[in-house]
C-alpha positions as a printed NumPy array, in Angstrom:
array([[-16.011,  24.349,  63.026],
       [-14.81 ,  24.279,  66.796],
       [-12.412,  21.556,  67.966],
       [-11.715,  20.154,  71.421],
       [ -8.529,  18.609,  72.383],
       [ -8.541,  14.864,  73.071],
       [ -8.443,  12.976,  75.118],
       [ -9.613,  15.433,  77.802],
       [ -8.257,  14.11 ,  81.097],
       [ -5.129,  15.034,  82.566],
       [ -1.795,  13.177,  82.722],
       [ -2.54 ,  11.585,  86.044],
       [ -5.776,  10.523,  85.003],
       [ -5.581,   6.846,  84.304],
       [ -8.371,   5.902,  86.458],
       [-10.583,   2.912,  84.605],
       [-13.364,   5.569,  84.198],
       [-11.065,   7.836,  82.137],
       [ -9.953,   4.579,  80.22 ],
       [-13.633,   3.727,  79.273],
       [-14.222,   7.218,  78.082],
       [-11.177,   7.337,  76.207],
       [ -9.455,   3.823,  75.445],
       [ -7.112,   4.683,  72.81 ],
       [ -5.272,   7.942,  73.191],
       [ -3.066,   8.519,  76.475],
       [ -3.571,  11.641,  78.265],
       [ -2.577,  14.389,  76.446],
       [ -0.415,  11.719,  74.137],
       [  2.359,  11.397,  77.146],
       [  3.661,   7.934,  78.666],
       [  6.854,   7.648,  80.461],
       [  9.729,   7.104,  78.399],
       [ 10.876,   4.021,  80.521],
       [  7.641,   2.421,  79.855],
       [  7.845,   2.644,  75.837],
       [ 11.48 ,   1.58 ,  76.169],
       [ 10.422,  -1.748,  78.098],
       [  7.737,  -2.354,  75.747],
       [ 10.046,  -1.681,  72.889],
       [ 12.808,  -3.817,  74.333],
       [ 10.099,  -6.826,  74.925],
       [  8.806,  -6.78 ,  71.56 ],
       [ 12.291,  -6.821,  70.118],
       [ 13.398, -10.039,  72.375],
       [ 10.128, -11.845,  71.219],
       [ 10.847, -10.83 ,  67.396],
       [ 14.73 , -11.786,  67.701],
       [ 13.653, -15.153,  68.901],
       [ 10.91 , -16.136,  66.069],
       [ 13.611, -14.472,  63.546],
       [ 16.397, -16.579,  64.652],
       [ 14.413, -19.707,  64.036],
       [ 12.577, -18.256,  61.091],
       [ 12.66 , -20.311,  57.849],
       [ 12.451, -18.509,  54.688],
       [  8.92 , -19.456,  52.45 ],
       [  7.947, -18.972,  49.015],
       [  6.611, -15.7  ,  48.913],
       [  9.665, -14.191,  50.758],
       [ 12.036, -16.377,  48.421],
       [  9.974, -15.296,  45.353],
       [ 10.548, -11.55 ,  45.924],
       [ 14.26 , -12.022,  45.943],
       [ 14.333, -14.012,  43.226],
       [ 12.82 , -11.344,  41.089],
       [ 14.986,  -8.664,  42.906],
       [ 18.31 , -10.304,  41.972],
       [ 17.063, -11.063,  38.368],
       [ 18.297,  -9.618,  35.244],
       [ 21.781,  -7.764,  34.692],
       [ 20.61 ,  -4.442,  35.664],
       [ 17.78 ,  -2.541,  37.435],
       [ 16.116,  -2.171,  34.305],
       [ 15.989,  -5.579,  33.58 ],
       [ 14.885,  -6.322,  36.876],
       [ 11.777,  -3.902,  36.607],
       [ 10.844,  -5.145,  33.44 ],
       [ 10.744,  -8.852,  34.804],
       [  8.853,  -7.898,  37.472],
       [  5.927,  -6.382,  35.521],
       [  2.799,  -8.056,  36.2  ],
       [  3.796, -10.175,  39.09 ],
       [  1.502,  -8.54 ,  41.191],
       [  3.478,  -5.961,  43.598],
       [  4.952,  -2.459,  42.8  ],
       [  8.72 ,  -2.229,  42.715],
       [  9.572,  -0.508,  45.799],
       [ 10.576,  -3.822,  48.147],
       [ 12.297,  -5.556,  45.29 ],
       [ 14.493,  -2.144,  44.769],
       [ 15.407,  -2.228,  48.659],
       [ 16.459,  -6.093,  48.376],
       [ 18.115,  -5.3  ,  45.001],
       [ 20.183,  -2.419,  46.778],
       [ 20.888,  -4.975,  49.594],
       [ 22.177,  -7.596,  47.559],
       [ 24.634,  -5.218,  45.861],
       [ 25.826,  -3.66 ,  48.764],
       [ 26.484,  -7.071,  50.833],
       [ 27.979,  -8.653,  47.62 ],
       [ 24.831, -11.228,  47.061],
       [ 24.482, -12.49 ,  50.694],
       [ 21.088, -14.163,  50.78 ],
       [ 20.468, -12.906,  54.34 ],
       [ 19.875,  -9.648,  53.098],
       [ 16.433, -10.608,  52.807],
       [ 15.499, -11.433,  56.305],
       [ 17.632,  -8.515,  57.479],
       [ 15.598,  -6.129,  55.24 ],
       [ 12.441,  -7.428,  56.824],
       [ 13.725,  -7.066,  60.431],
       [ 15.19 ,  -3.731,  59.996],
       [ 11.803,  -2.326,  58.471],
       [  9.84 ,  -3.847,  60.897],
       [ 11.923,  -2.387,  63.907],
       [ 11.848,   0.719,  62.57 ],
       [  8.114,   0.95 ,  62.397],
       [  7.899,  -0.746,  65.689],
       [ 10.595,   1.92 ,  67.087],
       [  8.633,   4.939,  65.784],
       [  5.229,   3.594,  66.937],
       [  6.313,   2.692,  70.414],
       [  8.011,   5.924,  70.994],
       [  6.16 ,   8.526,  69.436],
       [  2.681,   7.337,  68.978],
       [  0.007,   9.282,  71.353],
       [ -1.715,   5.806,  72.647],
       [ -2.235,   4.34 ,  75.752],
       [  0.045,   1.825,  76.84 ],
       [ -2.298,  -1.044,  76.435],
       [ -2.852,   0.059,  72.726],
       [  0.89 ,   0.061,  71.924],
       [  1.354,  -3.501,  73.417],
       [ -1.731,  -5.127,  71.277],
       [ -0.535,  -3.639,  68.243],
       [  3.082,  -4.59 ,  68.647],
       [  2.488,  -8.025,  69.956],
       [ -0.2  ,  -8.872,  67.542],
       [  0.198, -11.486,  65.138],
       [  0.759,  -9.423,  61.958],
       [  3.002,  -7.057,  63.376],
       [  5.368,  -9.611,  64.959],
       [  5.165, -12.187,  62.236],
       [  3.826, -10.517,  58.862],
       [  5.277,  -7.193,  59.085],
       [  8.792,  -8.187,  60.816],
       [  9.759, -11.707,  60.63 ],
       [  8.135, -12.635,  57.642],
       [ 10.341, -10.889,  55.279],
       [  7.738,  -9.44 ,  52.762],
       [  6.894,  -5.789,  51.693],
       [  3.862,  -5.053,  54.279],
       [  5.991,  -3.657,  56.9  ],
       [  6.914,  -0.911,  54.726],
       [  3.555,   0.339,  54.669],
       [  3.045,   0.452,  58.157],
       [  6.361,   2.347,  58.266],
       [  5.649,   5.113,  55.836],
       [  2.008,   5.452,  57.555],
       [  3.703,   6.075,  60.899],
       [  6.195,   8.318,  59.411],
       [  3.477,  10.745,  57.749],
       [  1.424,  10.714,  61.283],
       [  4.362,  11.2  ,  63.487],
       [  5.699,  14.117,  61.488],
       [  2.12 ,  15.138,  59.914],
       [  2.061,  19.173,  61.095],
       [  5.817,  19.595,  59.68 ],
       [  5.175,  17.581,  56.147],
       [  1.632,  18.01 ,  55.111],
       [  2.2  ,  21.11 ,  53.742],
       [  5.706,  20.249,  51.926],
       [  6.762,  18.24 ,  49.052],
       [  7.715,  15.56 ,  51.599],
       [  4.432,  14.487,  51.83 ],
       [  4.068,  13.894,  48.279],
       [  7.329,  11.856,  48.173],
       [  5.774,   9.702,  51.13 ],
       [  2.665,   8.94 ,  49.199],
       [  4.755,   8.125,  46.082],
       [  6.742,   5.491,  47.988],
       [  3.689,   4.384,  49.543],
       [  1.932,   3.742,  46.628],
       [  4.4  ,   1.632,  45.352],
       [  4.598,  -0.799,  48.241],
       [  1.603,  -2.987,  47.721],
       [ -1.774,  -2.209,  45.874],
       [ -3.833,  -1.769,  49.172],
       [ -1.32 ,   0.37 ,  50.363],
       [ -2.105,   2.608,  46.892],
       [ -5.458,   2.972,  48.396],
       [ -4.492,   4.122,  51.26 ],
       [ -2.051,   6.689,  49.978],
       [ -4.961,   8.053,  48.036],
       [ -6.987,   8.516,  51.472],
       [ -4.044,  10.114,  53.295],
       [ -4.143,  12.642,  50.13 ],
       [ -7.425,  13.026,  50.221],
       [ -7.487,  13.906,  53.844],
       [ -5.038,  16.531,  53.319],
       [ -6.978,  17.834,  50.276],
       [-10.083,  18.135,  52.182],
       [ -8.434,  20.219,  54.866],
       [ -6.834,  22.819,  51.9  ],
       [-10.051,  22.944,  50.187],
       [-11.785,  24.136,  53.128],
       [ -9.775,  27.318,  52.686],
       [ -9.825,  29.753,  49.814],
       [ -7.12 ,  29.955,  47.38 ],
       [ -6.796,  33.711,  47.788],
       [ -6.589,  33.115,  51.388],
       [ -3.603,  30.203,  51.519],
       [ -2.293,  30.553,  47.707],
       [  1.095,  28.648,  48.704],
       [ -1.254,  25.504,  50.363],
       [ -3.035,  25.238,  47.065],
       [  0.176,  25.184,  45.165],
       [  1.945,  22.84 ,  47.385],
       [ -1.066,  20.675,  47.277],
       [ -1.313,  20.709,  43.492],
       [  2.405,  19.664,  43.446],
       [  1.962,  16.891,  45.9  ],
       [ -0.97 ,  15.333,  43.605],
       [  1.195,  15.419,  40.699],
       [  3.786,  13.506,  42.695],
       [  1.377,  11.206,  44.492],
       [ -0.124,  10.62 ,  41.042],
       [  3.433,   9.506,  39.515],
       [  3.436,   7.034,  42.207],
       [ -0.023,   5.729,  41.433],
       [  1.033,   5.438,  37.856],
       [  4.437,   3.78 ,  38.288],
       [  2.354,   1.195,  40.654],
       [  0.113,   0.532,  37.788],
       [  2.669,   0.015,  35.245],
       [  4.437,  -2.534,  37.504],
       [  1.57 ,  -4.381,  38.549],
       [ -0.756,  -4.629,  35.41 ],
       [ -1.445,  -6.382,  33.269],
       [ -0.885,  -9.583,  35.701],
       [  0.747, -12.656,  34.393],
       [ -0.488, -14.549,  37.494],
       [ -3.94 , -15.479,  36.086],
       [ -4.652, -18.633,  38.201],
       [ -4.17 , -16.445,  41.284],
       [ -5.929, -13.152,  40.265],
       [ -8.852, -15.444,  38.851],
       [ -9.133, -17.735,  41.594],
       [-11.809, -15.523,  43.35 ],
       [-12.793, -13.118,  40.753],
       [-16.311, -11.846,  40.354],
       [-18.258,  -9.725,  37.456],
       [-18.611,  -6.041,  38.161],
       [-22.263,  -6.02 ,  38.19 ],
       [-25.024,  -4.043,  40.291],
       [-25.914,  -7.312,  42.253],
       [-22.117,  -7.91 ,  43.098],
       [-21.463,  -4.055,  44.169],
       [-24.081,  -4.695,  46.795],
       [-22.936,  -8.051,  47.724],
       [-19.692,  -6.492,  48.339],
       [-21.001,  -4.012,  50.807],
       [-22.175,  -7.068,  52.979],
       [-19.643,  -9.828,  52.268],
       [-17.965, -11.302,  55.201],
       [-15.551, -13.44 ,  53.75 ],
       [-13.184, -11.061,  51.7  ],
       [-12.025,  -8.363,  53.957],
       [-12.359, -10.089,  57.792],
       [-12.184, -13.43 ,  57.701],
       [ -8.346, -14.025,  59.028],
       [ -8.701, -11.57 ,  62.012],
       [ -8.939, -14.4  ,  64.476],
       [-12.01 , -14.062,  66.377],
       [-13.408, -17.352,  66.904],
       [-16.929, -18.389,  65.247],
       [-18.884, -16.801,  63.999],
       [-15.787, -15.061,  63.191],
       [-16.451, -13.099,  60.113],
       [-20.091, -11.85 ,  61.25 ],
       [-18.272, -10.324,  64.579],
       [-15.09 ,  -9.248,  62.941],
       [-17.066,  -7.321,  60.37 ],
       [-19.462,  -5.896,  62.788],
       [-15.926,  -4.646,  64.675],
       [-14.154,  -3.546,  61.836],
       [-17.223,  -1.351,  60.518],
       [-17.624,  -0.173,  63.972],
       [-14.093,   1.224,  64.428],
       [-14.817,   3.526,  62.024],
       [-16.808,   5.518,  64.322],
       [-13.431,   6.396,  66.116],
       [-13.567,   9.426,  63.937],
       [-17.47 ,  10.26 ,  64.616],
       [-16.414,  13.627,  65.944],
       [-14.115,  14.419,  63.026],
       [-15.968,  14.566,  59.939],
       [-13.112,  14.805,  57.416],
       [-11.06 ,  12.013,  59.2  ],
       [-14.424,   9.977,  59.501],
       [-15.397,  10.777,  55.727],
       [-11.801,   9.448,  54.189],
       [-12.031,   6.21 ,  56.493],
       [-15.244,   5.189,  55.389],
       [-14.028,   5.556,  52.14 ],
       [-10.823,   3.55 ,  52.487],
       [-12.9  ,   0.913,  53.777],
       [-15.107,   0.447,  51.037],
       [-12.394,   0.953,  48.453],
       [-10.202,  -2.148,  49.96 ],
       [-13.647,  -3.93 ,  50.423],
       [-14.607,  -3.601,  46.901],
       [-10.949,  -4.65 ,  45.822],
       [-10.813,  -7.487,  47.651],
       [-14.19 ,  -8.443,  46.733],
       [-13.835,  -7.996,  43.126],
       [ -9.637,  -8.855,  42.33 ],
       [ -8.123, -10.414,  45.091],
       [ -8.975, -11.988,  48.665],
       [ -7.824, -10.415,  51.724],
       [ -5.59 , -12.232,  54.296],
       [ -4.526, -10.797,  57.809],
       [ -1.713,  -9.221,  56.413],
       [ -3.88 ,  -6.868,  54.012],
       [ -6.75 ,  -6.59 ,  56.584],
       [ -4.035,  -5.365,  59.455],
       [ -3.032,  -2.352,  57.021],
       [ -6.428,  -0.889,  57.377],
       [ -6.117,  -1.15 ,  60.837],
       [ -2.549,   0.767,  60.732],
       [ -4.219,   3.192,  58.821],
       [ -6.81 ,   3.73 ,  61.402],
       [ -4.418,   4.155,  63.885],
       [ -2.255,   6.464,  61.907],
       [ -5.309,   8.517,  61.118],
       [ -6.189,   8.768,  65.011],
       [ -2.461,   9.865,  65.281],
       [ -2.835,  12.613,  62.957],
       [ -6.504,  13.817,  64.409],
       [ -4.464,  13.909,  67.711],
       [ -1.753,  15.907,  66.524],
       [ -3.975,  18.303,  64.849],
       [ -5.681,  19.359,  68.046],
       [ -8.748,  16.938,  68.456],
       [-12.389,  16.809,  67.237],
       [-15.048,  18.861,  66.773],
       [-17.202,  20.119,  69.766],
       [-20.511,  18.593,  70.599],
       [-22.637,  17.92 ,  73.405],
       [-21.999,  14.951,  75.274],
       [-25.46 ,  13.676,  74.513],
       [-25.092,  13.861,  71.023],
       [-25.052,  10.814,  69.286],
       [-21.523,  11.328,  67.497],
       [-20.306,  12.081,  71.109],
       [-21.675,   8.593,  72.165],
       [-20.489,   6.772,  69.183],
       [-16.774,   7.91 ,  69.749],
       [-15.708,   5.539,  72.557],
       [-17.761,   2.732,  71.183],
       [-15.526,   2.895,  68.009],
       [-12.523,   3.134,  69.71 ],
       [-12.915,   0.097,  72.247],
       [-14.015,  -1.625,  68.764],
       [-10.556,  -0.937,  67.286],
       [ -8.902,  -2.044,  70.741],
       [-10.485,  -5.096,  70.674],
       [ -9.754,  -5.882,  67.085],
       [ -6.089,  -5.43 ,  67.862],
       [ -6.07 ,  -7.15 ,  71.394],
       [ -7.736, -10.354,  69.637],
       [ -4.487, -10.716,  67.77 ],
       [ -2.38 , -11.149,  70.61 ],
       [ -5.037, -13.384,  72.351],
       [ -5.851, -15.586,  69.642],
       [ -3.217, -15.554,  66.673],
       [  0.284, -14.956,  68.012],
       [ -0.04 , -18.09 ,  69.837],
       [  0.275, -20.372,  67.185],
       [  3.702, -19.314,  66.13 ],
       [  5.184, -18.797,  69.408],
       [  3.839, -22.364,  70.613],
       [  4.953, -23.838,  67.481],
       [  8.43 , -22.555,  67.761],
       [  8.47 , -23.733,  71.422],
       [  7.981, -27.192,  69.729],
       [ 10.446, -26.943,  67.33 ],
       [  8.074, -26.96 ,  64.345],
       [  9.828, -24.72 ,  61.247],
       [  7.915, -22.419,  59.468],
       [  8.95 , -24.255,  56.422],
       [ 10.909, -27.435,  55.529],
       [ 12.685, -25.811,  52.713],
       [ 15.653, -25.166,  54.541],
       [ 15.933, -28.73 ,  55.397],
       [ 15.1  , -29.973,  52.093],
       [ 18.237, -27.792,  50.586],
       [ 20.156, -29.517,  53.487],
       [ 19.009, -32.876,  52.117],
       [ 20.403, -31.693,  48.799],
       [ 23.529, -31.071,  49.735],
       [ 24.584, -34.534,  51.008],
       [ 27.031, -36.312,  49.115],
       [ 25.536, -38.034,  45.897],
       [ 22.813, -35.562,  45.985],
       [ 24.983, -32.069,  45.412],
       [ 24.29 , -32.104,  41.84 ],
       [ 20.785, -33.762,  41.495],
       [ 17.918, -31.935,  39.566],
       [ 14.942, -31.063,  42.036],
       [ 11.364, -31.628,  41.457],
       [  8.796, -30.295,  43.609],
       [  5.226, -30.656,  43.493],
       [  3.678, -28.121,  43.526],
       [  5.865, -26.062,  41.701],
       [  5.623, -23.138,  43.811],
       [  6.352, -24.96 ,  46.894],
       [ 10.034, -25.63 ,  45.89 ],
       [ 10.822, -22.061,  45.289],
       [ 12.112, -21.499,  48.781],
       [ 14.367, -24.525,  48.403],
       [ 15.859, -22.494,  45.482],
       [ 16.874, -19.509,  47.908],
       [ 18.338, -21.986,  50.412],
       [ 20.538, -23.672,  47.542],
       [ 21.609, -19.914,  46.333],
       [ 19.583, -19.762,  43.277],
       [ 20.187, -23.395,  41.827],
       [ 16.636, -23.787,  39.773],
       [ 14.557, -26.34 ,  40.185],
       [ 12.333, -28.394,  37.437],
       [  9.023, -26.787,  37.15 ],
       [  6.721, -29.765,  36.139],
       [  3.665, -27.482,  35.324],
       [  5.981, -25.316,  32.843],
       [  8.034, -28.274,  31.71 ],
       [ 11.453, -26.232,  32.045],
       [ 13.972, -24.95 ,  34.487],
       [ 13.116, -21.885,  36.445],
       [ 13.806, -20.577,  40.083],
       [ 10.218, -19.405,  40.342],
       [  6.658, -20.819,  39.065],
       [  3.988, -18.666,  37.49 ],
       [  0.758, -18.843,  39.088],
       [ -0.586, -19.611,  35.276],
       [ -3.47 , -21.182,  33.838],
       [ -0.897, -22.122,  31.11 ],
       [  0.815, -25.434,  30.984],
       [  0.11 , -28.722,  32.552],
       [ -2.549, -28.202,  35.01 ],
       [ -3.484, -31.807,  36.128],
       [ -0.639, -34.219,  36.741],
       [ -0.287, -37.935,  37.783],
       [  2.342, -39.762,  39.653],
       [  3.276, -41.251,  36.321],
       [  3.754, -37.787,  34.706],
       [  6.241, -36.753,  37.627],
       [  8.138, -40.033,  37.312],
       [  8.189, -39.707,  33.237],
       [  9.7  , -36.085,  33.836],
       [ 12.385, -37.793,  36.399],
       [ 13.185, -40.276,  34.018],
       [ 13.693, -37.841,  30.95 ],
       [ 15.724, -35.483,  32.946],
       [ 17.927, -38.444,  34.228],
       [ 18.502, -39.501,  30.599],
       [ 19.409, -35.832,  29.752],
       [ 21.457, -35.099,  32.22 ],
       [ 22.937, -38.301,  33.743],
       [ 22.187, -36.712,  37.334],
       [ 20.145, -37.837,  39.987],
       [ 16.29 , -36.63 ,  40.18 ],
       [ 15.276, -35.664,  43.722],
       [ 11.38 , -35.697,  43.714],
       [  9.761, -33.768,  46.696],
       [  5.891, -34.238,  46.935],
       [  3.681, -31.955,  49.142],
       [  1.105, -34.287,  49.41 ],
       [  1.724, -37.732,  51.169],
       [  1.031, -40.493,  48.074],
       [ -0.774, -42.842,  50.529],
       [ -4.12 , -41.698,  49.954],
       [ -5.916, -41.829,  46.347],
       [ -7.885, -38.898,  44.796],
       [ -7.898, -36.291,  42.536],
       [ -6.358, -33.376,  44.793],
       [ -5.989, -29.724,  44.116],
       [ -2.489, -28.691,  44.877],
       [ -2.653, -25.099,  44.464],
       [ -4.563, -22.577,  42.541],
       [ -6.114, -24.361,  39.712],
       [ -3.364, -27.227,  39.856],
       [ -4.361, -30.91 ,  40.564],
       [ -2.679, -33.988,  41.444],
       [ -4.158, -37.421,  40.867],
       [ -3.006, -40.234,  42.719],
       [ -4.068, -44.1  ,  42.082],
       [ -3.136, -47.514,  43.441],
       [ -1.486, -48.484,  40.33 ],
       [  0.53 , -45.101,  39.721],
       [  1.587, -45.196,  43.582],
       [  2.839, -48.914,  42.829],
       [  4.846, -47.633,  39.731],
       [  5.945, -44.761,  41.69 ],
       [  7.35 , -46.471,  44.502],
       [  8.903, -49.073,  42.469],
       [ 11.251, -46.929,  40.557],
       [ 12.034, -44.509,  43.366],
       [ 13.632, -44.554,  46.629],
       [ 12.36 , -42.422,  50.02 ],
       [ 14.856, -40.343,  51.365],
       [ 13.125, -38.267,  54.216],
       [  9.851, -37.311,  55.25 ],
       [ 10.348, -33.616,  56.375],
       [  7.31 , -32.716,  58.305],
       [  5.452, -31.042,  60.051],
       [  5.821, -27.365,  59.1  ],
       [  3.886, -24.433,  60.339],
       [  2.896, -23.852,  56.793],
       [  2.24 , -25.803,  53.768],
       [  5.975, -26.216,  52.777],
       [  6.514, -29.772,  54.049],
       [  7.64 , -32.832,  51.782],
       [  8.033, -36.488,  51.049],
       [ 11.588, -36.579,  49.301],
       [ 12.387, -39.424,  46.813],
       [ 15.153, -40.389,  44.883],
       [ 15.277, -41.298,  41.173],
       [ 16.533, -43.997,  40.307],
       [ 16.471, -45.958,  43.566]])
């Protein structure tokens, strides 16, 4: 099989005609260092500004609560089992917690550091055109979901970029297996992508005879064992899930008809990509068409297609995809294109061949998907930051609780999950979990407990807590109580508001503040019991 180096034009071939033919890769992968540094510097300024205004929300705080739980790391891992994510992010937070003497800022600091490392590696070493670097780094997912919002997704991007940047050095060493082990323990979608990267290397080695390259076969086997160990560790941490209300929210039975539906279903894998109506159809066409980026590289095309359908089935049958999940696949496609470029290019085919014609179409679709994130999705967090709308009102709620007369108060939040970030800002002080009828720092997404509540139920808990502890009770309600109805709060929890219940609630409590609006759903009307 004959390969050609891509892209074919010279370093100075930056004309529009050259870009039309090769919109993804820079000529010979070369960009002036000053352009890369300026781009990275601008990204750091934007991220630094947004991070300075960011308020931690529940998914960030929840991970931190798990990470610092338990007397030992083993206890922490035991408590983590079934939460839904593998252990790597929690171990990083645990280590940071210990090294900083318990500073809660380690949460945001770890997210920013990992996001910066991923961005710096991509900006300074990736063989893509300057425009591609820009639309990737300044997309909503890279700025927010992978950096400012401290979660595990940035780790996956970093690890895939490390593998791509040093592919020729590590692919035949045990470093490859170790990196796949780590990638498998970031989150479940990353586990799928780790398997795809191993398959890419395995197909290359399988193309040689064992006698010809005995050492490569041995090291491939060793890396298979290491990667499988990472997959097993990930599985044992994630399964069986105790968050049955979250996992079962969009769960479908595994039938032949549903397998067919999963292939063509539009919402489960593309709904948050930011393309206006009909967003799902267009997004599905673009993300599917992006696979043709590898039309002239059979091994890469096969792996990209398999990864795409594996994730599609996962998000159809097990858990719905959001932008942070979908963007992992886009990062995988960029990493794979990076690897193909480092290997020396694509199969030599006539320009008239359909595969040759399909390659620039696929690359333009991938670039367009990345560009959409800048044009549509990044505007909202930037605009709301300018207008002073916080990401969450959890820090304001904690500040309210720190007022004289409220420092020792018991906190109730409906729904329970919307109070978890308040626990973070109150240095771990537990809140009363209404649905579970107990104190805690995080709430399980469980079908067990009191799924349906009324204002009378919430008021009854406040009276009971006040009587038992002698302390005031602060009640923070996510939904304003001015409208009557039976409202779904989160997952399968509901709260019913009636005129009579509202009158009794307002007669027994005193309004303290209305902490609205917020960029997320963490906004509250706050009341004190007793008046």
